[in-house]
C-alpha positions, 0 to 999 in steps of 0.5 A: 516507529516513524524515522527522525532523520534521513539515515533512520528513514532509509533504514525504516523503509528498508526494514519494511520493504526488504533489502532489495528495495533502494528508496532512490527518491528519498535519497534525493528528496527527504526532508527532516521532519520535526517532532510535531510532524513525526507525532502527526504521522504516528497518530494518523497511522494509528488511526488508520489501523484502529479503523480495521476490525480486530476480528477480521481475518488477515485477508479481510484486513488486507481487503479493507485497507486496499479498499480505503486506499483506493477510495481515498487515492488520486494519482498525481503526476505533476512535478512535485517530488513529495508525491513519491513518499507514503506521507503524501498518500497518507495525508492527502490521498494524492500520490504515485505508485511508490507512495501508495505501495509504501503506505499499503506496506506500512499499514499491512505490517502495522496489522501483522500482515507480511507485505513487500514492495515490488519494483518493476515495469508496467505498460498501459496498453500491451508491451510498448516502448512506453514502459515505465518504472512501477511499484506495487505490493505482494502480500503473504496471507494464511489460508485454510485448506480442506484438510484443515492445514493452514498454508501461506500464499502470496498475492499481488496487490496493485493499489495504483492500477486499481484506483476507481475500481472495486475489489472484484474488478481490480488488481487485488490478490492476483497471480503472477499469470494475471499480472503478466497478462496485464502488462506487469514485468518484475523479477520473480525469483523471490516470490511465487504467486501461483493463483488468483484469490477465489474466495469472496471477500465481502467489504461493505461500500458504506463501511469504506465510505464511513471510514474514509470520512472519519480519516478525513476528519482525523487528518484535518484535526491532526494537521490543525494541531500540528500547525498550532 
């Protein structure tokens, strides 16, 4: 359910990403959405999730969502506080790490995939004084073992640092070790991502592009309806 007021919005995000996450940016910048805007966001989220094939495995769904967000996404750093929230990432594709992480988390939960937001630090090139706050995700996915048992494994997913990259060359389904070696720092007490994903996930580039075109048209239509 999309929130109708500020208190509800904060509780909504806390429920989606866990009690340890305090959405400081929403405390400052949240603007009350009218009913038309609420319905517009609802429909766009529904459209997003409807584009994910129901017969996909959880890992395939997580991968396709990731590819769509990376394909649509553009990192924006100008002084516009709206870029921090998932609505900006959903409607325009323009956002920063927090917006992309929130949107990926909400879409994962909409598809029944457990997902959390990690708040930590990241460096562009090694451990330097230029460290900045950064947000990304951890997903929990069921995996079948050779003995037939199903276990739950956790992986890091960083949409922001993957912009312009493909699944194979991105920060998708990565281990703690990989993230540490690539300039990420966070509190590890609640999560254990012990290994990188080694399974090949075939997501067709043309399918991602097709879905992105449909979403762009759907977004334009919803915004036009909202403005009328």
